[in-house]
Backbone as a printed PyTorch tensor [residue, N CA C, xyz], in Angstrom:
tensor([[[ -49.6910,  -10.6040,  195.2160],
         [ -48.3550,  -10.9410,  195.4880],
         [ -48.2200,  -11.8240,  196.6910]],

        [[ -49.0820,  -11.6260,  197.4750],
         [ -49.0610,  -12.4660,  198.6600],
         [ -49.2370,  -13.8920,  198.2720]],

        [[ -50.0440,  -14.1220,  197.2550],
         [ -50.2440,  -15.5020,  196.8420],
         [ -48.9680,  -16.0310,  196.2110]],

        [[ -48.2180,  -15.1500,  195.5450],
         [ -46.9410,  -15.5760,  194.9780],
         [ -45.9480,  -15.9440,  196.0730]],

        [[ -45.9690,  -15.2300,  197.1050],
         [ -45.0280,  -15.5220,  198.1800],
         [ -45.4700,  -16.7560,  198.9370]],

        [[ -46.7810,  -17.0210,  198.9290],
         [ -47.2610,  -18.2270,  199.6060],
         [ -46.9430,  -19.4540,  198.7690]],

        [[ -47.0760,  -19.3010,  197.4950],
         [ -46.7930,  -20.4560,  196.6470],
         [ -45.3510,  -20.9140,  196.8030]],

        [[ -44.4300,  -20.0170,  196.7800],
         [ -43.0590,  -20.4960,  196.9590],
         [ -42.8870,  -21.1140,  198.3420]],

        [[ -43.5560,  -20.6480,  199.3560],
         [ -43.4170,  -21.2260,  200.6920],
         [ -44.0170,  -22.6110,  200.6770]],

        [[ -45.1460,  -22.7650,  200.0570],
         [ -45.7830,  -24.0730,  199.9770],
         [ -44.9010,  -24.9920,  199.1390]],

        [[ -44.3870,  -24.4190,  198.0790],
         [ -43.4920,  -25.2010,  197.2490],
         [ -42.2400,  -25.5720,  198.0380]],

        [[ -41.7860,  -24.6750,  198.8190],
         [ -40.6160,  -24.9390,  199.6570],
         [ -40.9460,  -25.9890,  200.7080]],

        [[ -42.1200,  -25.8390,  201.2700],
         [ -42.5350,  -26.8180,  202.2760],
         [ -42.6590,  -28.2010,  201.6300]],

        [[ -43.2640,  -28.1990,  200.4600],
         [ -43.4350,  -29.4540,  199.7420],
         [ -42.0580,  -30.0380,  199.4030]],

        [[ -41.2200,  -29.1560,  198.9630],
         [ -39.8480,  -29.5840,  198.6260],
         [ -39.1430,  -30.0570,  199.8870]],

        [[ -39.3440,  -29.3680,  200.9860],
         [ -38.7560,  -29.7270,  202.2730],
         [ -39.2910,  -31.0800,  202.7280]],

        [[ -40.5820,  -31.3150,  202.5690],
         [ -41.1950,  -32.5980,  202.9340],
         [ -40.5890,  -33.6960,  202.0590]],

        [[ -40.4310,  -33.3950,  200.7780],
         [ -39.8410,  -34.3720,  199.8640],
         [ -38.4060,  -34.6900,  200.2650]],

        [[ -37.6660,  -33.6290,  200.5490],
         [ -36.2690,  -33.8220,  200.9450],
         [ -36.1840,  -34.5720,  202.2700]],

        [[ -37.0820,  -34.2310,  203.1660],
         [ -37.1330,  -34.9100,  204.4620],
         [ -37.4540,  -36.3850,  204.2500]],

        [[ -38.4050,  -36.6400,  203.3630],
         [ -38.7820,  -38.0130,  203.0520],
         [ -37.6060,  -38.7440,  202.4110]],

        [[ -36.9310,  -38.0810,  201.4640],
         [ -35.7550,  -38.6730,  200.8280],
         [ -34.6480,  -38.9200,  201.8520]],

        [[ -34.4800,  -37.9640,  202.7530],
         [ -33.4740,  -38.1000,  203.8020],
         [ -33.7910,  -39.3000,  204.6880]],

        [[ -35.0620,  -39.4410,  205.0430],
         [ -35.4610,  -40.5800,  205.8780],
         [ -35.2350,  -41.8970,  205.1270]],

        [[ -35.5440,  -41.8740,  203.8210],
         [ -35.3000,  -43.0760,  203.0240],
         [ -33.8080,  -43.4000,  202.9920]],

        [[ -33.0180,  -42.3500,  202.8170],
         [ -31.5660,  -42.5540,  202.7710],
         [ -31.0470,  -43.0370,  204.1200]],

        [[ -31.6030,  -42.4630,  205.1870],
         [ -31.2180,  -42.8990,  206.5390],
         [ -31.6160,  -44.3610,  206.7230]],

        [[ -32.8250,  -44.7050,  206.2710],
         [ -33.2930,  -46.0910,  206.3780],
         [ -32.3890,  -47.0020,  205.5570]],

        [[ -32.0660,  -46.5320,  204.3170],
         [ -31.1610,  -47.3150,  203.4770],
         [ -29.8000,  -47.4510,  204.1530]],

        [[ -29.3520,  -46.3190,  204.7140],
         [ -28.0580,  -46.3180,  205.3900],
         [ -28.0760,  -47.2810,  206.5750]],

        [[ -29.1660,  -47.2480,  207.3510],
         [ -29.2950,  -48.1660,  208.4870],
         [ -29.3360,  -49.6040,  207.9890]],

        [[ -30.1030,  -49.7920,  206.9200],
         [ -30.2030,  -51.1290,  206.3460],
         [ -28.8240,  -51.5860,  205.8470]],

        [[ -28.1290,  -50.6660,  205.1530],
         [ -26.7940,  -50.9880,  204.6610],
         [ -25.8280,  -51.2190,  205.8150]],

        [[ -26.0020,  -50.4370,  206.8630],
         [ -25.1620,  -50.6070,  208.0450],
         [ -25.4180,  -51.9810,  208.6620]],

        [[ -26.6920,  -52.3730,  208.7400],
         [ -27.0340,  -53.7010,  209.2560],
         [ -26.4770,  -54.7900,  208.3360]],

        [[ -26.6330,  -54.5740,  207.0440],
         [ -26.1020,  -55.5320,  206.0750],
         [ -24.5810,  -55.6350,  206.2080]],

        [[ -23.9420,  -54.4770,  206.4040],
         [ -22.4980,  -54.4530,  206.5700],
         [ -22.0990,  -55.2510,  207.8140]],

        [[ -22.8180,  -55.0520,  208.9060],
         [ -22.5510,  -55.7810,  210.1560],
         [ -22.7710,  -57.2900,  209.9470]],

        [[ -23.8690,  -57.6040,  209.2250],
         [ -24.1350,  -59.0120,  208.9320],
         [ -22.9840,  -59.6110,  208.1230]],

        [[ -22.5260,  -58.8610,  207.1320],
         [ -21.4310,  -59.3300,  206.2910],
         [ -20.1540,  -59.5110,  207.1140]],

        [[ -19.9110,  -58.5640,  208.0440],
         [ -18.7360,  -58.6850,  208.9110],
         [ -18.8270,  -59.9580,  209.7520]],

        [[ -20.0160,  -60.2010,  210.3070],
         [ -20.2270,  -61.3960,  211.1280],
         [ -20.0500,  -62.6530,  210.2780]],

        [[ -20.6410,  -62.6320,  209.0500],
         [ -20.4880,  -63.7770,  208.1530],
         [ -19.0120,  -64.0080,  207.8170]],

        [[ -18.3000,  -62.9080,  207.5750],
         [ -16.8810,  -63.0030,  207.2530],
         [ -16.1010,  -63.5950,  208.4310]],

        [[ -16.4220,  -63.1440,  209.6410],
         [ -15.7630,  -63.6870,  210.8340],
         [ -16.0720,  -65.1820,  210.9850]],

        [[ -17.3380,  -65.5440,  210.7550],
         [ -17.7140,  -66.9560,  210.8300],
         [ -16.9680,  -67.7810,  209.7760]],

        [[ -16.8850,  -67.2120,  208.5650],
         [ -16.1680,  -67.9150,  207.5040],
         [ -14.6850,  -68.0800,  207.8490]],

        [[ -14.1070,  -67.0270,  208.4640],
         [ -12.7040,  -67.1160,  208.8740],
         [ -12.5260,  -68.2090,  209.9270]],

        [[ -13.4670,  -68.2660,  210.8870],
         [ -13.4000,  -69.3060,  211.9210],
         [ -13.5570,  -70.6920,  211.2930]],

        [[ -14.5110,  -70.8100,  210.3620],
         [ -14.7110,  -72.0880,  209.6800],
         [ -13.4610,  -72.4840,  208.8950]],

        [[ -12.8560,  -71.4850,  208.2420],
         [ -11.6480,  -71.7550,  207.4700],
         [ -10.5220,  -72.2250,  208.3960]],

        [[ -10.3790,  -71.5550,  209.5520],
         [  -9.3600,  -71.9800,  210.5170],
         [  -9.6400,  -73.4060,  210.9950]],

        [[ -10.9100,  -73.6730,  211.3000],
         [ -11.2900,  -75.0180,  211.7540],
         [ -10.9890,  -76.0460,  210.6640]],

        [[ -11.3160,  -75.6920,  209.4040],
         [ -11.0280,  -76.6020,  208.2950],
         [  -9.5250,  -76.8020,  208.1200]],

        [[  -8.7550,  -75.7150,  208.2910],
         [  -7.3020,  -75.8390,  208.1930],
         [  -6.7680,  -76.7470,  209.3000]],

        [[  -7.3160,  -76.5840,  210.5130],
         [  -6.8980,  -77.4430,  211.6240],
         [  -7.2740,  -78.8990,  211.3350]],

        [[  -8.4920,  -79.0840,  210.7920],
         [  -8.9090,  -80.4430,  210.4430],
         [  -8.0060,  -81.0130,  209.3530]],

        [[  -7.6560,  -80.1590,  208.3800],
         [  -6.7730,  -80.6120,  207.3040],
         [  -5.4060,  -80.9770,  207.8750]],

        [[  -4.9210,  -80.1520,  208.8030],
         [  -3.6390,  -80.4490,  209.4490],
         [  -3.7470,  -81.7540,  210.2230]],

        [[  -4.8460,  -81.8970,  210.9740],
         [  -5.0660,  -83.1400,  211.7180],
         [  -5.1780,  -84.3260,  210.7620]],

        [[  -5.8670,  -84.1120,  209.6390],
         [  -6.0300,  -85.1910,  208.6560],
         [  -4.6760,  -85.5690,  208.0550]],

        [[  -3.8470,  -84.5400,  207.7600],
         [  -2.5110,  -84.8270,  207.2410],
         [  -1.6990,  -85.6030,  208.2710]],

        [[  -1.7730,  -85.1440,  209.5260],
         [  -1.0490,  -85.8440,  210.5990],
         [  -1.5760,  -87.2710,  210.7420]],

        [[  -2.8790,  -87.4230,  210.6670],
         [  -3.4720,  -88.7660,  210.7520],
         [  -3.0270,  -89.6060,  209.5520]],

        [[  -2.9480,  -88.9760,  208.3930],
         [  -2.4710,  -89.6730,  207.1950],
         [  -1.0300,  -90.1280,  207.3590]],

        [[  -0.2010,  -89.2380,  207.9210],
         [   1.1960,  -89.6160,  208.1650],
         [   1.2730,  -90.7470,  209.1750]],

        [[   0.4580,  -90.6390,  210.2230],
         [   0.4270,  -91.7000,  211.2390],
         [  -0.0500,  -93.0050,  210.6070]],

        [[  -1.0550,  -92.9040,  209.7310],
         [  -1.5490,  -94.0910,  209.0380],
         [  -0.4370,  -94.7090,  208.1870]],

        [[   0.3350,  -93.8670,  207.5080],
         [   1.4490,  -94.3700,  206.7060],
         [   2.4790,  -95.0610,  207.5910]],

        [[   2.7670,  -94.4580,  208.7570],
         [   3.7120,  -95.0870,  209.6880],
         [   3.1720,  -96.4300,  210.1640]],

        [[   1.8740,  -96.4680,  210.4620],
         [   1.2580,  -97.7260,  210.9070],
         [   1.3260,  -98.7560,  209.7810]],

        [[   1.0500,  -98.3100,  208.5490],
         [   1.1400,  -99.2250,  207.4060],
         [   2.5600,  -99.7720,  207.2710]],

        [[   3.5590,  -98.8650,  207.4210],
         [   4.9490,  -99.3060,  207.3300],
         [   5.2750, -100.3180,  208.4210]],

        [[   4.8240, -100.0150,  209.6620],
         [   5.0790, -100.9450,  210.7650],
         [   4.3670, -102.2730,  210.5140]],

        [[   3.1560, -102.2050,  209.9670],
         [   2.4140, -103.4280,  209.6570],
         [   3.1530, -104.2350,  208.5920]],

        [[   3.6660, -103.5370,  207.5730],
         [   4.4110, -104.2270,  206.5120],
         [   5.6610, -104.8880,  207.0960]],

        [[   6.3650, -104.1640,  207.9960],
         [   7.5430, -104.7490,  208.6400],
         [   7.1490, -105.9700,  209.4640]],

        [[   6.0600, -105.8350,  210.2240],
         [   5.5930, -106.9600,  211.0490],
         [   5.1910, -108.1320,  210.1550]],

        [[   4.5460, -107.8240,  209.0380],
         [   4.1400, -108.8720,  208.0990],
         [   5.3710, -109.5780,  207.5290]],

        [[   6.3990, -108.7860,  207.1770],
         [   7.6430, -109.3810,  206.6790],
         [   8.2820, -110.2610,  207.7470]],

        [[   8.2630, -109.7720,  208.9920],
         [   8.8300, -110.5500,  210.1000],
         [   8.0610, -111.8510,  210.2810]],

        [[   6.7410, -111.7640,  210.2100],
         [   5.9180, -112.9770,  210.3420],
         [   6.2300, -113.9420,  209.2010]],

        [[   6.3290, -113.4180,  207.9830],
         [   6.6710, -114.2770,  206.8400],
         [   8.0220, -114.9510,  207.0590]],

        [[   8.9960, -114.1600,  207.5460],
         [  10.3200, -114.7100,  207.8190],
         [  10.2350, -115.8030,  208.8790]],

        [[   9.4860, -115.5180,  209.9560],
         [   9.3680, -116.4960,  211.0420],
         [   8.6460, -117.7590,  210.5800]],

        [[   7.6330, -117.5970,  209.7390],
         [   6.9270, -118.7710,  209.2040],
         [   7.8870, -119.6000,  208.3540]],

        [[   8.6450, -118.9190,  207.4950],
         [   9.6110, -119.6320,  206.6520],
         [  10.6720, -120.3070,  207.5250]],

        [[  11.1310, -119.5900,  208.5380],
         [  12.1400, -120.1500,  209.4510],
         [  11.5670, -121.3570,  210.1940]],

        [[  10.3130, -121.2350,  210.6180],
         [   9.6610, -122.3470,  211.3090],
         [   9.5560, -123.5610,  210.3870]],

        [[   9.2040, -123.3100,  209.1200],
         [   9.1230, -124.4110,  208.1580],
         [  10.4930, -125.0490,  207.9670]],

        [[  11.5290, -124.1980,  207.8820],
         [  12.8890, -124.7080,  207.7320],
         [  13.2740, -125.5400,  208.9470]],

        [[  12.9780, -124.9980,  210.1350],
         [  13.3010, -125.7340,  211.3620],
         [  12.5190, -127.0360,  211.4460]],

        [[  11.2680, -126.9980,  211.0000],
         [  10.4630, -128.2210,  210.9950],
         [  11.0930, -129.2500,  210.0600]],

        [[  11.4780, -128.7870,  208.8670],
         [  12.1380, -129.6940,  207.9200],
         [  13.4330, -130.2420,  208.5140]],

        [[  14.2270, -129.3400,  209.1280],
         [  15.4800, -129.7770,  209.7420],
         [  15.2040, -130.7520,  210.8800]],

        [[  14.1580, -130.4920,  211.6370],
         [  13.7850, -131.3770,  212.7440],
         [  13.4300, -132.7660,  212.2210]],

        [[  12.6780, -132.7980,  211.1360],
         [  12.3080, -134.0870,  210.5320],
         [  13.5640, -134.8180,  210.0610]],

        [[  14.4660, -134.0720,  209.3930],
         [  15.7100, -134.6910,  208.9310],
         [  16.5320, -135.2010,  210.1110]],

        [[  16.5820, -134.4060,  211.1840],
         [  17.3240, -134.8380,  212.3730],
         [  16.6980, -136.0830,  212.9970]],

        [[  15.3690, -136.1600,  213.0030],
         [  14.7070, -137.3560,  213.5350],
         [  15.1320, -138.5900,  212.7460]],

        [[  15.1160, -138.4580,  211.4020],
         [  15.5340, -139.5900,  210.5760],
         [  17.0090, -139.9210,  210.8050]],

        [[  17.8260, -138.8790,  210.9350],
         [  19.2480, -139.0990,  211.1770],
         [  19.4600, -139.7850,  212.5290]],

        [[  18.7100, -139.3520,  213.5470],
         [  18.8020, -139.9770,  214.8760],
         [  18.3670, -141.4370,  214.7980]],

        [[  17.2860, -141.6940,  214.0650],
         [  16.8370, -143.0850,  213.9020],
         [  17.9310, -143.9240,  213.2530]],

        [[  18.5500, -143.3430,  212.2190],
         [  19.6370, -144.0550,  211.5330],
         [  20.8090, -144.3080,  212.4680]],

        [[  21.1500, -143.2810,  213.2670],
         [  22.2600, -143.4480,  214.2040],
         [  21.9290, -144.4820,  215.2760]],

        [[  20.6730, -144.4720,  215.7400],
         [  20.2650, -145.4770,  216.7290],
         [  20.3840, -146.8780,  216.1360]],

        [[  19.9630, -147.0030,  214.8770],
         [  20.0420, -148.3030,  214.2070],
         [  21.5040, -148.7290,  214.0820]],

        [[  22.3690, -147.7710,  213.6760],
         [  23.7900, -148.0810,  213.5530],
         [  24.3770, -148.4380,  214.9150]],

        [[  23.9340, -147.7230,  215.9690],
         [  24.4200, -148.0120,  217.3190],
         [  24.0060, -149.4190,  217.7400]],

        [[  22.7410, -149.7640,  217.4620],
         [  22.2790, -151.1170,  217.7800],
         [  23.1060, -152.1530,  217.0270]],

        [[  23.3200, -151.8660,  215.7350],
         [  24.1200, -152.7900,  214.9310],
         [  25.5440, -152.8750,  215.4760]],

        [[  26.0720, -151.7090,  215.8610],
         [  27.4180, -151.6670,  216.4240],
         [  27.4690, -152.4420,  217.7340]],

        [[  26.4290, -152.2500,  218.5730],
         [  26.3660, -153.0090,  219.8270],
         [  26.3030, -154.5090,  219.5420]],

        [[  25.5000, -154.8790,  218.5490],
         [  25.3930, -156.2940,  218.1870],
         [  26.7320, -156.8190,  217.6840]],

        [[  27.4070, -156.0140,  216.8500],
         [  28.7240, -156.4200,  216.3430],
         [  29.7140, -156.5140,  217.4990]],

        [[  29.6110, -155.5370,  218.4300],
         [  30.4940, -155.5590,  219.6010],
         [  30.2660, -156.8040,  220.4300]],

        [[  29.0050, -157.1610,  220.6240],
         [  28.6950, -158.3830,  221.3730],
         [  29.2340, -159.6060,  220.6420]],

        [[  29.0600, -159.5950,  219.3140],
         [  29.5720, -160.7190,  218.5310],
         [  31.0940, -160.7870,  218.6410]],

        [[  31.7570, -159.6100,  218.5700],
         [  33.2120, -159.5930,  218.6950],
         [  33.6420, -160.0640,  220.0800]],

        [[  32.9000, -159.6390,  221.1080],
         [  33.2180, -160.0900,  222.4630],
         [  33.0870, -161.6060,  222.5570]],

        [[  31.9980, -162.1250,  221.9690],
         [  31.8020, -163.5780,  221.9850],
         [  32.9330, -164.2820,  221.2470]],

        [[  33.3400, -163.7480,  220.0940],
         [  34.4280, -164.3420,  219.3210],
         [  35.7360, -164.2880,  220.1090]],

        [[  35.9630, -163.1150,  220.7380],
         [  37.1940, -162.9700,  221.5120],
         [  37.2000, -163.9430,  222.6860]],

        [[  36.0350, -164.0740,  223.3320],
         [  35.9230, -165.0210,  224.4500],
         [  36.2020, -166.4430,  223.9530]],

        [[  35.6310, -166.7470,  222.7850],
         [  35.8590, -168.0720,  222.2000],
         [  37.3360, -168.2520,  221.8700]],

        [[  37.9230, -167.2110,  221.2830],
         [  39.3460, -167.2770,  220.9400],
         [  40.1910, -167.4150,  222.2000]],

        [[  39.8200, -166.6870,  223.2390],
         [  40.5500, -166.7360,  224.5010],
         [  40.4760, -168.1470,  225.0920]],

        [[  39.2450, -168.6660,  225.0680],
         [  39.0690, -170.0310,  225.5920],
         [  39.8820, -171.0310,  224.7720]],

        [[  39.8590, -170.8410,  223.4490],
         [  40.6410, -171.7300,  222.5710],
         [  42.1270, -171.5900,  222.8270]],

        [[  42.5670, -170.3650,  223.0060],
         [  43.9740, -170.1030,  223.2710],
         [  44.3840, -170.7220,  224.6020]],

        [[  43.5420, -170.5610,  225.6210],
         [  43.8400, -171.1550,  226.9260],
         [  43.8720, -172.6810,  226.8290]],

        [[  42.9580, -173.2160,  226.0330],
         [  42.9410, -174.6720,  225.8540],
         [  44.2320, -175.1330,  225.1840]],

        [[  44.6700, -174.3590,  224.1740],
         [  45.9150, -174.7020,  223.4940],
         [  47.0930, -174.5880,  224.4450]],

        [[  47.0680, -173.5170,  225.2520],
         [  48.1580, -173.3100,  226.2050],
         [  48.1900, -174.4780,  227.1830]],

        [[  47.0150, -174.8180,  227.7030],
         [  46.9380, -175.9190,  228.6670],
         [  47.3790, -177.2410,  228.0290]],

        [[  47.0370, -177.4260,  226.7690],
         [  47.3680, -178.6660,  226.0680],
         [  48.8760, -178.7920,  225.8810]],

        [[  49.5070, -177.6780,  225.4990],
         [  50.9290, -177.7440,  225.2110],
         [  51.7910, -177.4200,  226.4160]],

        [[  51.2190, -177.0210,  227.5090],
         [  51.9850, -176.6060,  228.6760],
         [  52.7880, -177.7770,  229.2420]],

        [[  52.1550, -178.8500,  229.3660],
         [  52.8550, -180.0060,  229.9220],
         [  53.8840, -180.5740,  228.9680]],

        [[  53.7150, -180.4270,  227.6830],
         [  54.5850, -181.0210,  226.6820],
         [  55.7090, -180.0790,  226.2750]],

        [[  55.6150, -178.8460,  226.6220],
         [  56.5530, -177.8540,  226.1160],
         [  57.8820, -177.9280,  226.8410]],

        [[  58.9040, -177.5830,  226.1000],
         [  60.2350, -177.4990,  226.6850],
         [  60.3580, -176.1700,  227.4040]],

        [[  61.4920, -176.0150,  228.0680],
         [  61.7030, -174.8170,  228.8800],
         [  61.5360, -173.5320,  228.0690]],

        [[  62.1320, -173.3580,  226.8840],
         [  61.9460, -172.1030,  226.1470],
         [  60.4960, -171.8860,  225.7330]],

        [[  59.7640, -172.9410,  225.4990],
         [  58.3580, -172.8060,  225.1170],
         [  57.5190, -172.3430,  226.2900]],

        [[  57.9580, -172.6150,  227.5250],
         [  57.2080, -172.1800,  228.7020],
         [  57.1890, -170.6630,  228.7790]],

        [[  58.2830, -170.0280,  228.3790],
         [  58.3050, -168.5560,  228.3400],
         [  57.2870, -168.0470,  227.3150]],

        [[  57.2030, -168.7360,  226.1960],
         [  56.2300, -168.3430,  225.1680],
         [  54.8080, -168.5370,  225.6880]],

        [[  54.5730, -169.5900,  226.4220],
         [  53.2450, -169.8560,  226.9760],
         [  52.8970, -168.7820,  227.9940]],

        [[  53.8450, -168.3710,  228.8170],
         [  53.6100, -167.3160,  229.8100],
         [  53.2710, -166.0050,  229.1000]],

        [[  54.0160, -165.7010,  228.0550],
         [  53.7330, -164.4500,  227.3340],
         [  52.3730, -164.5180,  226.6280]],

        [[  51.9740, -165.6970,  226.1580],
         [  50.6570, -165.8510,  225.5360],
         [  49.5550, -165.6720,  226.5710]],

        [[  49.7930, -166.1610,  227.7940],
         [  48.8030, -165.9930,  228.8730],
         [  48.6420, -164.5130,  229.2010]],

        [[  49.7760, -163.8260,  229.3010],
         [  49.7210, -162.3870,  229.5880],
         [  48.9830, -161.6550,  228.4640]],

        [[  49.2980, -162.0500,  227.2500],
         [  48.6590, -161.4130,  226.0970],
         [  47.1680, -161.6860,  226.0920]],

        [[  46.7330, -162.8990,  226.3920],
         [  45.3120, -163.2520,  226.3720],
         [  44.5640, -162.6270,  227.5400]],

        [[  45.2670, -162.2810,  228.6120],
         [  44.5760, -161.6340,  229.7350],
         [  44.1540, -160.2070,  229.3710]],

        [[  44.7320, -159.6800,  228.3390],
         [  44.3470, -158.3370,  227.8630],
         [  42.9640, -158.2960,  227.2530]],

        [[  42.4010, -159.4240,  226.9080],
         [  41.0570, -159.4830,  226.3380],
         [  40.0890, -159.3400,  227.4510]]])
């Protein structure tokens, strides 16, 4: 009987060793799982930080995109202004050319007018001289009433 009581003790010891071994394995697994859990937590935190950074970059990219659109709009406005100014410059250049031709024409007309004026002055001078010659010719021969006419003709010719 003693051997029967020893066998169960040995069996118990063996069972205890097995359970102890299983317990150690479970503890090791638990530690490993605990480490894995910690690693996963750290990875999750890193992913959250990366996601926040990506969201910030996306926000910055959107803001940069909006700024780019504003710059494009300002560039388009500036381009339109430049086009307008170029067209206006061309118009002014055309108008300037037309004004130059008009000024040339006016100068020519002025010269012609001056020439005509000189010719008229010469004609008037000739007429005045002729009138004075006529007055002088008839002055001595004229009767008293004609002398008044000669005086009025002299006054009239002095207006030239």
